[in-house]
C-alpha positions in Angstrom: 22.2 17.9 -6.8 21.5 14.4 -5.5 17.9 13.4 -4.6 17.4 11.0 -1.8 14.0 9.3 -1.1 13.9 8.7 2.6 11.8 5.6 2.1 11.8 2.1 0.7 8.1 2.2 0.0 7.2 0.9 -3.4 4.4 3.5 -3.5 6.7 6.4 -2.9 9.3 5.0 -5.3 6.4 5.0 -7.9 5.9 8.8 -7.2 9.6 9.6 -8.1 9.5 7.1 -11.0 6.5 8.9 -12.4 8.4 12.2 -12.4 11.3 10.5 -14.2 14.2 11.8 -12.1 17.3 10.0 -10.8 17.2 9.3 -7.1 18.6 7.0 -4.4 16.7 5.5 -1.5 17.8 5.7 2.1 15.0 4.9 4.6 15.1 7.1 7.7 14.5 4.4 10.3 13.0 6.8 12.8 10.9 5.5 15.7 7.5 6.5 14.3 5.7 5.6 17.5 7.8 8.2 19.4 6.1 11.0 17.4 2.4 11.4 18.2 -0.4 13.9 17.6 -4.1 13.6 17.8 -4.6 15.4 14.5 -3.9 13.0 11.6 -2.7 15.8 9.3 -0.2 17.2 11.9 0.9 13.6 12.7 1.8 12.8 9.1 3.5 16.2 8.7 5.6 15.7 11.8 6.5 12.2 10.7 7.4 13.3 7.2 9.6 16.1 8.4 11.3 14.0 11.0 12.2 11.4 8.3 13.6 14.1 6.1 15.7 15.6 8.9 17.0 12.2 10.0 18.0 11.2 6.5 19.7 14.6 5.8 22.2 13.8 8.5 23.7 11.2 6.1 23.6 13.5 3.0 24.8 17.0 3.7 24.4 18.1 0.0 21.2 16.6 -1.2 17.5 17.1 -1.7 15.7 14.8 0.7 12.1 13.6 -0.1 10.1 12.1 2.7 6.5 11.6 3.6 4.0 9.7 5.6 0.4 8.5 5.3 -2.5 7.5 7.6 -6.1 6.8 7.3 -8.5 8.6 9.7 -12.1 8.1 10.6 -13.5 10.4 13.1 -10.9 10.7 15.9 -9.4 7.3 15.1 -6.1 7.2 13.2 -5.2 4.1 11.3 -1.4 3.7 10.8 0.2 0.5 9.5 -1.3 -2.5 11.3 0.8 -4.6 13.6 -0.4 -7.9 12.3 -3.0 -9.4 10.0 -5.6 -9.5 12.8 -5.3 -5.8 13.3 -5.4 -5.3 9.5 -8.7 -7.2 9.4 -10.1 -5.1 12.2 -9.1 -1.9 10.4 -10.9 -2.9 7.2 -14.0 -3.9 9.2 -14.0 -0.4 10.8 -13.6 1.3 7.4 -16.2 -0.9 5.7 -19.4 0.9 4.7 -18.1 4.3 5.8 -16.5 7.6 4.8 -12.9 8.2 6.0 -9.8 10.2 5.0 -6.5 9.1 3.5 -4.0 11.7 4.6 -0.5 12.1 3.1 2.4 14.4 3.9 5.3 15.5 1.8 8.5 17.0 3.2 11.3 18.1 0.9 14.4 19.3 2.6 17.5 21.0 1.1 20.1 19.5 3.4 22.8 22.0 2.7 20.6 25.1 3.5 18.2 23.4 5.9 15.2 24.8 4.0 12.1 22.5 4.3 9.0 22.6 2.2 6.1 20.5 3.4 2.4 19.9 2.9 -0.4 17.7 3.8 -3.1 16.5 1.4 -6.3 14.6 2.0 -8.4 12.1 0.0 -11.9 11.3 1.1 -12.9 7.7 0.5 -16.2 6.0 0.9 -15.9 2.2 1.2 -19.0 0.1 0.4 -20.0 -2.5 3.0 -17.4 -5.2 2.8 -18.1 -8.9 3.2 -16.0 -10.8 5.8 -14.8 -13.2 3.1 -13.5 -10.4 0.8 -11.7 -8.8 3.7 -10.0 -12.1 4.5 -9.2 -12.7 0.8 -7.7 -9.2 0.5 -5.6 -9.7 3.6 -4.1 -12.9 2.3 -3.5 -11.5 -1.2 -1.8 -8.2 -0.3 1.0 -7.0 2.0 -1.4 -5.2 4.2 1.2 -4.7 7.0 3.0 -2.2 4.7 0.1 0.2 4.3 -1.6 2.8 6.5 -5.1 1.6 7.2 -4.2 -1.9 5.8 -5.0 -0.9 2.2 -3.4 0.5 -0.9 -4.7 1.7 -4.3 -6.0 -1.8 -5.4 -8.3 -1.8 -2.4 -9.6 1.6 -3.4 -10.5 0.2 -6.8 -12.1 -2.9 -5.2 -13.9 -1.3 -2.2 -14.6 2.4 -2.9 -18.0 3.7 -3.9 -16.7 7.3 -4.1 -13.4 9.2 -3.7 -12.7 12.9 -3.7 -9.8 15.2 -3.1 -6.1 14.8 -3.8 -5.7 11.3 -5.3 -2.6 10.2 -3.4 -3.2 6.6 -2.5 -1.3 5.2 -5.4 1.9 7.0 -4.5 1.5 7.9 -0.8 3.0 11.3 -1.8 1.3 14.3 -3.4 3.1 14.0 -6.7 1.9 17.3 -8.2 3.1 19.2 -5.1 6.4 17.2 -5.2 7.0 18.6 -8.7 6.5 22.1 -7.5 8.7 21.7 -4.4 11.6 20.2 -6.5 11.3 23.1 -9.0 11.5 25.5 -6.0 14.9 23.9 -5.1 16.1 24.3 -8.7 15.6 20.7 -9.9 14.6 20.5 -13.5 11.4 18.4 -13.8 
C-alpha cells in the first residue's frame, strides 16, 4: 500500500527516511489557524489528524502519515513564528527557562478510515541566551519553518537539559510511527 507523508517538512521527511520506507509527499494545506485548543497536546493532535484526513481525500487507498508540533511554556503556545521579529521574541521568552516541545503523529488508513494517533512531549531547558546569539541563530536558520522558532541544532546549541521523547529532530515520534505502520500491515 502506498504511504503518503502529508507534509513537505524536511524534519518529517527525515523521520520516514530513517525508517527506510518508500513514500510520497503531499502537504495537506489545511488552515492551521482555524483549528484551536488551549491545551498544546490536544492542539497538535487535532492538527495532525486534520492534516491526515484532508490528505486522505486525494488518496483513497493509502496510509497517510501526518503530524504537528508546538513548543509550550506555561499557558503560552509557540507555533511557527509569523516573521523574524516574532521568532526573536519567541527565543527571548524561551531563554533561561524550561518548556515543552510537543509533537503529534496521526496515521490514517484512508480505505478503512481507521486512525491511530499519539502525542509525545520533550522537556527542554534552554540556558540564558545572549541577544547576539539569538540574532545570529535567526539569520542562519529558517526559523519561520519551526514551531517555537527553533529546530534540533538549537537544542544542541542552547539546551542545558532535555528529557522525554526526543522528537525535535524529526517532529514526529519515530518509534511510535514504526509501531503504527506495523499495525497497518506495513513491513518495517
